[in-house]
TORKOL-4160 file (C-alpha; in steps of 0.2 Angstrom, whole numbers, padded with zeros to 4 digits, m for minus):
344
<pt num="1" X="0503" Y="0434" Z="0421"/>
<pt num="2" X="0513" Y="0424" Z="0409"/>
<pt num="3" X="0514" Y="0406" Z="0413"/>
<pt num="4" X="0530" Y="0395" Z="0411"/>
<pt num="5" X="0523" Y="0382" Z="0424"/>
<pt num="6" X="0519" Y="0367" Z="0414"/>
<pt num="7" X="0516" Y="0360" Z="0397"/>
<pt num="8" X="0498" Y="0354" Z="0400"/>
<pt num="9" X="0489" Y="0369" Z="0406"/>
<pt num="10" X="0483" Y="0374" Z="0388"/>
<pt num="11" X="0469" Y="0366" Z="0379"/>
<pt num="12" X="0473" Y="0356" Z="0363"/>
<pt num="13" X="0480" Y="0360" Z="0346"/>
<pt num="14" X="0467" Y="0368" Z="0334"/>
<pt num="15" X="0468" Y="0353" Z="0322"/>
<pt num="16" X="0462" Y="0342" Z="0336"/>
<pt num="17" X="0448" Y="0353" Z="0341"/>
<pt num="18" X="0442" Y="0355" Z="0323"/>
<pt num="19" X="0443" Y="0336" Z="0321"/>
<pt num="20" X="0433" Y="0333" Z="0337"/>
<pt num="21" X="0420" Y="0345" Z="0331"/>
<pt num="22" X="0419" Y="0337" Z="0314"/>
<pt num="23" X="0416" Y="0320" Z="0321"/>
<pt num="24" X="0405" Y="0325" Z="0335"/>
<pt num="25" X="0389" Y="0317" Z="0329"/>
<pt num="26" X="0397" Y="0302" Z="0321"/>
<pt num="27" X="0391" Y="0286" Z="0328"/>
<pt num="28" X="0403" Y="0272" Z="0333"/>
<pt num="29" X="0407" Y="0258" Z="0344"/>
<pt num="30" X="0414" Y="0262" Z="0362"/>
<pt num="31" X="0429" Y="0257" Z="0373"/>
<pt num="32" X="0442" Y="0260" Z="0360"/>
<pt num="33" X="0436" Y="0248" Z="0347"/>
<pt num="34" X="0430" Y="0261" Z="0335"/>
<pt num="35" X="0437" Y="0266" Z="0318"/>
<pt num="36" X="0446" Y="0282" Z="0324"/>
<pt num="37" X="0456" Y="0272" Z="0337"/>
<pt num="38" X="0460" Y="0259" Z="0324"/>
<pt num="39" X="0467" Y="0273" Z="0312"/>
<pt num="40" X="0477" Y="0280" Z="0326"/>
<pt num="41" X="0484" Y="0263" Z="0330"/>
<pt num="42" X="0490" Y="0260" Z="0313"/>
<pt num="43" X="0498" Y="0277" Z="0312"/>
<pt num="44" X="0507" Y="0274" Z="0328"/>
<pt num="45" X="0513" Y="0256" Z="0323"/>
<pt num="46" X="0519" Y="0264" Z="0307"/>
<pt num="47" X="0529" Y="0278" Z="0316"/>
<pt num="48" X="0536" Y="0265" Z="0328"/>
<pt num="49" X="0540" Y="0253" Z="0314"/>
<pt num="50" X="0532" Y="0240" Z="0325"/>
<pt num="51" X="0517" Y="0232" Z="0315"/>
<pt num="52" X="0515" Y="0219" Z="0329"/>
<pt num="53" X="0514" Y="0231" Z="0343"/>
<pt num="54" X="0498" Y="0232" Z="0353"/>
<pt num="55" X="0492" Y="0250" Z="0355"/>
<pt num="56" X="0480" Y="0255" Z="0369"/>
<pt num="57" X="0474" Y="0273" Z="0373"/>
<pt num="58" X="0472" Y="0279" Z="0391"/>
<pt num="59" X="0468" Y="0295" Z="0399"/>
<pt num="60" X="0482" Y="0301" Z="0409"/>
<pt num="61" X="0500" Y="0298" Z="0415"/>
<pt num="62" X="0497" Y="0291" Z="0432"/>
<pt num="63" X="0483" Y="0280" Z="0427"/>
<pt num="64" X="0495" Y="0273" Z="0413"/>
<pt num="65" X="0509" Y="0270" Z="0424"/>
<pt num="66" X="0499" Y="0261" Z="0437"/>
<pt num="67" X="0490" Y="0251" Z="0424"/>
<pt num="68" X="0506" Y="0245" Z="0415"/>
<pt num="69" X="0516" Y="0241" Z="0430"/>
<pt num="70" X="0502" Y="0232" Z="0439"/>
<pt num="71" X="0498" Y="0222" Z="0424"/>
<pt num="72" X="0516" Y="0216" Z="0422"/>
<pt num="73" X="0521" Y="0212" Z="0440"/>
<pt num="74" X="0517" Y="0198" Z="0451"/>
<pt num="75" X="0513" Y="0201" Z="0469"/>
<pt num="76" X="0531" Y="0198" Z="0475"/>
<pt num="77" X="0539" Y="0209" Z="0462"/>
<pt num="78" X="0544" Y="0228" Z="0462"/>
<pt num="79" X="0549" Y="0241" Z="0449"/>
<pt num="80" X="0566" Y="0250" Z="0449"/>
<pt num="81" X="0565" Y="0269" Z="0447"/>
<pt num="82" X="0576" Y="0284" Z="0450"/>
<pt num="83" X="0572" Y="0291" Z="0467"/>
<pt num="84" X="0565" Y="0307" Z="0459"/>
<pt num="85" X="0555" Y="0297" Z="0446"/>
<pt num="86" X="0537" Y="0301" Z="0444"/>
<pt num="87" X="0531" Y="0285" Z="0451"/>
<pt num="88" X="0541" Y="0287" Z="0466"/>
<pt num="89" X="0537" Y="0305" Z="0471"/>
<pt num="90" X="0522" Y="0312" Z="0461"/>
<pt num="91" X="0509" Y="0299" Z="0460"/>
<pt num="92" X="0502" Y="0298" Z="0478"/>
<pt num="93" X="0509" Y="0280" Z="0481"/>
<pt num="94" X="0499" Y="0274" Z="0466"/>
<pt num="95" X="0511" Y="0260" Z="0463"/>
<pt num="96" X="0512" Y="0254" Z="0481"/>
<pt num="97" X="0493" Y="0255" Z="0482"/>
<pt num="98" X="0493" Y="0241" Z="0469"/>
<pt num="99" X="0504" Y="0230" Z="0481"/>
<pt num="100" X="0521" Y="0234" Z="0472"/>
<pt num="101" X="0536" Y="0242" Z="0479"/>
<pt num="102" X="0546" Y="0255" Z="0470"/>
<pt num="103" X="0564" Y="0251" Z="0472"/>
<pt num="104" X="0573" Y="0268" Z="0470"/>
<pt num="105" X="0591" Y="0272" Z="0464"/>
<pt num="106" X="0600" Y="0289" Z="0467"/>
<pt num="107" X="0599" Y="0301" Z="0453"/>
<pt num="108" X="0602" Y="0320" Z="0452"/>
<pt num="109" X="0594" Y="0322" Z="0435"/>
<pt num="110" X="0581" Y="0308" Z="0434"/>
<pt num="111" X="0592" Y="0296" Z="0424"/>
<pt num="112" X="0598" Y="0279" Z="0429"/>
<pt num="113" X="0611" Y="0268" Z="0422"/>
<pt num="114" X="0613" Y="0250" Z="0417"/>
<pt num="115" X="0627" Y="0248" Z="0430"/>
<pt num="116" X="0615" Y="0254" Z="0444"/>
<pt num="117" X="0602" Y="0242" Z="0438"/>
<pt num="118" X="0615" Y="0228" Z="0437"/>
<pt num="119" X="0621" Y="0232" Z="0455"/>
<pt num="120" X="0604" Y="0232" Z="0462"/>
<pt num="121" X="0600" Y="0215" Z="0454"/>
<pt num="122" X="0617" Y="0207" Z="0460"/>
<pt num="123" X="0614" Y="0213" Z="0477"/>
<pt num="124" X="0597" Y="0205" Z="0477"/>
<pt num="125" X="0603" Y="0188" Z="0470"/>
<pt num="126" X="0618" Y="0187" Z="0482"/>
<pt num="127" X="0607" Y="0191" Z="0497"/>
<pt num="128" X="0606" Y="0175" Z="0507"/>
<pt num="129" X="0588" Y="0180" Z="0511"/>
<pt num="130" X="0584" Y="0185" Z="0494"/>
<pt num="131" X="0567" Y="0177" Z="0495"/>
<pt num="132" X="0563" Y="0188" Z="0510"/>
<pt num="133" X="0564" Y="0204" Z="0499"/>
<pt num="134" X="0555" Y="0211" Z="0484"/>
<pt num="135" X="0561" Y="0204" Z="0468"/>
<pt num="136" X="0566" Y="0217" Z="0455"/>
<pt num="137" X="0556" Y="0213" Z="0439"/>
<pt num="138" X="0554" Y="0230" Z="0429"/>
<pt num="139" X="0565" Y="0245" Z="0426"/>
<pt num="140" X="0555" Y="0262" Z="0424"/>
<pt num="141" X="0563" Y="0277" Z="0416"/>
<pt num="142" X="0556" Y="0293" Z="0410"/>
<pt num="143" X="0561" Y="0301" Z="0394"/>
<pt num="144" X="0563" Y="0316" Z="0396"/>
<pt num="145" X="0566" Y="0314" Z="0414"/>
<pt num="146" X="0557" Y="0325" Z="0427"/>
<pt num="147" X="0573" Y="0336" Z="0425"/>
<pt num="148" X="0571" Y="0337" Z="0406"/>
<pt num="149" X="0586" Y="0325" Z="0403"/>
<pt num="150" X="0585" Y="0313" Z="0389"/>
<pt num="151" X="0592" Y="0295" Z="0386"/>
<pt num="152" X="0603" Y="0293" Z="0371"/>
<pt num="153" X="0603" Y="0278" Z="0360"/>
<pt num="154" X="0618" Y="0269" Z="0368"/>
<pt num="155" X="0611" Y="0272" Z="0385"/>
<pt num="156" X="0594" Y="0264" Z="0381"/>
<pt num="157" X="0603" Y="0250" Z="0372"/>
<pt num="158" X="0614" Y="0246" Z="0388"/>
<pt num="159" X="0598" Y="0247" Z="0399"/>
<pt num="160" X="0590" Y="0234" Z="0387"/>
<pt num="161" X="0605" Y="0223" Z="0388"/>
<pt num="162" X="0605" Y="0223" Z="0407"/>
<pt num="163" X="0586" Y="0220" Z="0408"/>
<pt num="164" X="0588" Y="0205" Z="0396"/>
<pt num="165" X="0602" Y="0198" Z="0406"/>
<pt num="166" X="0592" Y="0199" Z="0423"/>
<pt num="167" X="0575" Y="0195" Z="0415"/>
<pt num="168" X="0568" Y="0212" Z="0418"/>
<pt num="169" X="0555" Y="0222" Z="0408"/>
<pt num="170" X="0560" Y="0239" Z="0402"/>
<pt num="171" X="0546" Y="0252" Z="0403"/>
<pt num="172" X="0548" Y="0270" Z="0397"/>
<pt num="173" X="0536" Y="0284" Z="0403"/>
<pt num="174" X="0534" Y="0295" Z="0388"/>
<pt num="175" X="0523" Y="0308" Z="0395"/>
<pt num="176" X="0535" Y="0321" Z="0386"/>
<pt num="177" X="0542" Y="0309" Z="0373"/>
<pt num="178" X="0539" Y="0321" Z="0359"/>
<pt num="179" X="0550" Y="0334" Z="0367"/>
<pt num="180" X="0564" Y="0321" Z="0370"/>
<pt num="181" X="0564" Y="0315" Z="0352"/>
<pt num="182" X="0565" Y="0332" Z="0345"/>
<pt num="183" X="0578" Y="0339" Z="0357"/>
<pt num="184" X="0593" Y="0345" Z="0347"/>
<pt num="185" X="0606" Y="0333" Z="0354"/>
<pt num="186" X="0594" Y="0318" Z="0353"/>
<pt num="187" X="0600" Y="0301" Z="0345"/>
<pt num="188" X="0585" Y="0291" Z="0348"/>
<pt num="189" X="0571" Y="0288" Z="0336"/>
<pt num="190" X="0553" Y="0282" Z="0340"/>
<pt num="191" X="0557" Y="0265" Z="0331"/>
<pt num="192" X="0573" Y="0264" Z="0343"/>
<pt num="193" X="0561" Y="0266" Z="0358"/>
<pt num="194" X="0550" Y="0252" Z="0351"/>
<pt num="195" X="0564" Y="0241" Z="0348"/>
<pt num="196" X="0573" Y="0243" Z="0365"/>
<pt num="197" X="0558" Y="0244" Z="0377"/>
<pt num="198" X="0545" Y="0231" Z="0381"/>
<pt num="199" X="0532" Y="0244" Z="0384"/>
<pt num="200" X="0531" Y="0263" Z="0383"/>
<pt num="201" X="0519" Y="0276" Z="0380"/>
<pt num="202" X="0518" Y="0291" Z="0369"/>
<pt num="203" X="0511" Y="0306" Z="0379"/>
<pt num="204" X="0497" Y="0317" Z="0372"/>
<pt num="205" X="0492" Y="0327" Z="0388"/>
<pt num="206" X="0508" Y="0337" Z="0388"/>
<pt num="207" X="0510" Y="0336" Z="0369"/>
<pt num="208" X="0495" Y="0345" Z="0361"/>
<pt num="209" X="0480" Y="0334" Z="0366"/>
<pt num="210" X="0466" Y="0338" Z="0377"/>
<pt num="211" X="0471" Y="0322" Z="0387"/>
<pt num="212" X="0477" Y="0305" Z="0383"/>
<pt num="213" X="0492" Y="0293" Z="0382"/>
<pt num="214" X="0495" Y="0280" Z="0369"/>
<pt num="215" X="0503" Y="0264" Z="0377"/>
<pt num="216" X="0513" Y="0254" Z="0365"/>
<pt num="217" X="0517" Y="0236" Z="0370"/>
<pt num="218" X="0530" Y="0227" Z="0360"/>
<pt num="219" X="0533" Y="0212" Z="0371"/>
<pt num="220" X="0520" Y="0198" Z="0368"/>
<pt num="221" X="0521" Y="0193" Z="0386"/>
<pt num="222" X="0514" Y="0210" Z="0391"/>
<pt num="223" X="0500" Y="0211" Z="0378"/>
<pt num="224" X="0489" Y="0197" Z="0384"/>
<pt num="225" X="0474" Y="0202" Z="0394"/>
<pt num="226" X="0480" Y="0220" Z="0395"/>
<pt num="227" X="0462" Y="0227" Z="0392"/>
<pt num="228" X="0456" Y="0217" Z="0407"/>
<pt num="229" X="0468" Y="0228" Z="0418"/>
<pt num="230" X="0463" Y="0244" Z="0409"/>
<pt num="231" X="0445" Y="0241" Z="0413"/>
<pt num="232" X="0449" Y="0236" Z="0431"/>
<pt num="233" X="0459" Y="0252" Z="0434"/>
<pt num="234" X="0446" Y="0263" Z="0427"/>
<pt num="235" X="0455" Y="0267" Z="0411"/>
<pt num="236" X="0443" Y="0260" Z="0398"/>
<pt num="237" X="0435" Y="0276" Z="0392"/>
<pt num="238" X="0417" Y="0273" Z="0385"/>
<pt num="239" X="0419" Y="0287" Z="0372"/>
<pt num="240" X="0436" Y="0279" Z="0368"/>
<pt num="241" X="0435" Y="0287" Z="0350"/>
<pt num="242" X="0440" Y="0304" Z="0359"/>
<pt num="243" X="0457" Y="0297" Z="0362"/>
<pt num="244" X="0459" Y="0289" Z="0345"/>
<pt num="245" X="0453" Y="0305" Z="0336"/>
<pt num="246" X="0467" Y="0315" Z="0345"/>
<pt num="247" X="0481" Y="0303" Z="0342"/>
<pt num="248" X="0476" Y="0300" Z="0324"/>
<pt num="249" X="0477" Y="0319" Z="0321"/>
<pt num="250" X="0494" Y="0321" Z="0331"/>
<pt num="251" X="0502" Y="0307" Z="0320"/>
<pt num="252" X="0496" Y="0314" Z="0303"/>
<pt num="253" X="0509" Y="0324" Z="0294"/>
<pt num="254" X="0522" Y="0324" Z="0308"/>
<pt num="255" X="0511" Y="0336" Z="0319"/>
<pt num="256" X="0517" Y="0328" Z="0335"/>
<pt num="257" X="0535" Y="0331" Z="0332"/>
<pt num="258" X="0532" Y="0348" Z="0324"/>
<pt num="259" X="0524" Y="0356" Z="0339"/>
<pt num="260" X="0535" Y="0348" Z="0352"/>
<pt num="261" X="0550" Y="0355" Z="0342"/>
<pt num="262" X="0543" Y="0372" Z="0344"/>
<pt num="263" X="0543" Y="0370" Z="0363"/>
<pt num="264" X="0561" Y="0365" Z="0363"/>
<pt num="265" X="0566" Y="0379" Z="0352"/>
<pt num="266" X="0559" Y="0392" Z="0364"/>
<pt num="267" X="0566" Y="0383" Z="0379"/>
<pt num="268" X="0583" Y="0384" Z="0371"/>
<pt num="269" X="0581" Y="0403" Z="0369"/>
<pt num="270" X="0577" Y="0404" Z="0387"/>
<pt num="271" X="0592" Y="0394" Z="0391"/>
<pt num="272" X="0603" Y="0405" Z="0381"/>
<pt num="273" X="0596" Y="0420" Z="0390"/>
<pt num="274" X="0599" Y="0412" Z="0407"/>
<pt num="275" X="0617" Y="0408" Z="0402"/>
<pt num="276" X="0621" Y="0425" Z="0395"/>
<pt num="277" X="0614" Y="0433" Z="0411"/>
<pt num="278" X="0626" Y="0422" Z="0421"/>
<pt num="279" X="0613" Y="0411" Z="0430"/>
<pt num="280" X="0618" Y="0394" Z="0435"/>
<pt num="281" X="0608" Y="0379" Z="0428"/>
<pt num="282" X="0604" Y="0364" Z="0439"/>
<pt num="283" X="0606" Y="0352" Z="0425"/>
<pt num="284" X="0610" Y="0354" Z="0406"/>
<pt num="285" X="0593" Y="0350" Z="0399"/>
<pt num="286" X="0590" Y="0351" Z="0380"/>
<pt num="287" X="0571" Y="0349" Z="0381"/>
<pt num="288" X="0557" Y="0360" Z="0386"/>
<pt num="289" X="0561" Y="0360" Z="0404"/>
<pt num="290" X="0574" Y="0372" Z="0411"/>
<pt num="291" X="0580" Y="0373" Z="0429"/>
<pt num="292" X="0590" Y="0389" Z="0433"/>
<pt num="293" X="0596" Y="0393" Z="0450"/>
<pt num="294" X="0591" Y="0410" Z="0456"/>
<pt num="295" X="0591" Y="0420" Z="0472"/>
<pt num="296" X="0575" Y="0420" Z="0482"/>
<pt num="297" X="0574" Y="0439" Z="0480"/>
<pt num="298" X="0575" Y="0438" Z="0462"/>
<pt num="299" X="0562" Y="0424" Z="0461"/>
<pt num="300" X="0550" Y="0435" Z="0470"/>
<pt num="301" X="0553" Y="0448" Z="0457"/>
<pt num="302" X="0551" Y="0436" Z="0443"/>
<pt num="303" X="0535" Y="0429" Z="0451"/>
<pt num="304" X="0527" Y="0447" Z="0450"/>
<pt num="305" X="0524" Y="0444" Z="0431"/>
<pt num="306" X="0529" Y="0426" Z="0427"/>
<pt num="307" X="0522" Y="0410" Z="0434"/>
<pt num="308" X="0536" Y="0397" Z="0436"/>
<pt num="309" X="0537" Y="0381" Z="0447"/>
<pt num="310" X="0548" Y="0381" Z="0463"/>
<pt num="311" X="0558" Y="0365" Z="0463"/>
<pt num="312" X="0569" Y="0364" Z="0478"/>
<pt num="313" X="0579" Y="0375" Z="0489"/>
<pt num="314" X="0598" Y="0377" Z="0484"/>
<pt num="315" X="0606" Y="0383" Z="0500"/>
<pt num="316" X="0598" Y="0396" Z="0512"/>
<pt num="317" X="0596" Y="0410" Z="0499"/>
<pt num="318" X="0593" Y="0402" Z="0482"/>
<pt num="319" X="0581" Y="0391" Z="0474"/>
<pt num="320" X="0580" Y="0379" Z="0459"/>
<pt num="321" X="0565" Y="0384" Z="0448"/>
<pt num="322" X="0558" Y="0377" Z="0433"/>
<pt num="323" X="0553" Y="0386" Z="0417"/>
<pt num="324" X="0543" Y="0375" Z="0406"/>
<pt num="325" X="0538" Y="0379" Z="0388"/>
<pt num="326" X="0525" Y="0369" Z="0378"/>
<pt num="327" X="0518" Y="0366" Z="0361"/>
<pt num="328" X="0507" Y="0381" Z="0363"/>
<pt num="329" X="0520" Y="0394" Z="0371"/>
<pt num="330" X="0519" Y="0410" Z="0361"/>
<pt num="331" X="0536" Y="0417" Z="0355"/>
<pt num="332" X="0532" Y="0434" Z="0361"/>
<pt num="333" X="0530" Y="0428" Z="0379"/>
<pt num="334" X="0548" Y="0422" Z="0378"/>
<pt num="335" X="0554" Y="0438" Z="0370"/>
<pt num="336" X="0545" Y="0448" Z="0383"/>
<pt num="337" X="0554" Y="0438" Z="0397"/>
<pt num="338" X="0571" Y="0439" Z="0389"/>
<pt num="339" X="0569" Y="0458" Z="0388"/>
<pt num="340" X="0564" Y="0459" Z="0406"/>
<pt num="341" X="0579" Y="0448" Z="0410"/>
<pt num="342" X="0591" Y="0460" Z="0404"/>
<pt num="343" X="0586" Y="0473" Z="0417"/>
<pt num="344" X="0587" Y="0462" Z="0432"/>
C-alpha cells in the first residue's frame, strides 16, 4: 500500500535523527531553557526578522491552539474561525473545553475574509443585547487551510487592518506553514507573517520533525506569563531540548523550506495528472493537499493500492478525496500512481 493520507505519518528527516543521536547523552537544563532551544529561538527570530519575538516550543497542533487561545482570551471572549477550521471541527471541542466559544464563518475552502470579520464585529457591536453574547476578540486562520489554500500578502494585510480596527488578535495556525510559504503562487514571507500576526506557529510535526510546533509571539501583550499557561495545559516538556534540537536543525541552511517545497512539487505533478485525466478539483490548491472529486466506484479501485483520505460526499455517486504529499514522499510513488491513472 502506498500512502497519500497525511503529511505526519513518516518519522523525521535524517538530519534531525542524526542530531538527536549526537546529542543524546549531553546534559542540559530542562523545560525548554537549554542551549539547543535557545539556538532554535535565535534561528527562528532571524528567519522571521523579529528579534523581539518570544518563541516557545510545544508538542502538537491541538495543544498549541488550545494554549495560545486560552492564554489570550478572557472568560467572556471568543475566537472567530472558518466553519471548517481545525479548532472548529477536528479538536474535540478543545477550545470550548477551556470556556471559549468558536464563532464560525462560512467558507468553502477554509479561508475567511476581512469583510466577513468586519460584518461579524459590526453585528455584535450593533446588537442591543451585545453584553449577553460572546465578545469576538481573536481571529484564527490556518495557512494553508484544511483544504490546502493559502493567504496572499494582501489578504493577510487586510485581516490585520480589520483586527486592529476592532481590537482583535490575529492568530495563524501554521501546522503546514512550510508548505504554504513554498507554494508556487505564494506572495507571503515568514517576516510578513511575523509582521501581520500577533501570534502564529511554525509547524514541525507535519514538516519534517518527529513532533513539535514553534509558537512565535510578536505582540507584547500576549508574551506575558505564557509559560505559566504552557505548564498548566500540559505542554511544558521536561526534555524540552528534544524540540529545540529539531527546530534548530530545520532552520539551518534552509532545510525547512527545501523539504516542504519537495512536497509541493510532487503535489503539483499529481494535480497535473488529475487535470489531464479530466478529474474535477474541489478547490484549486497550490500546496501539498489536493482534493479531486471521483466516482465512488473509482475510489474503491484507487483504494486497492493507494491510501487516500475520504473528505466528503459530492452527490450520491461521487466523493471528495484528499491526496496529501509530504516532505518524505518518494518521487517513484507519485510516478507509479500517475502511470496507473492513465489506465483508469
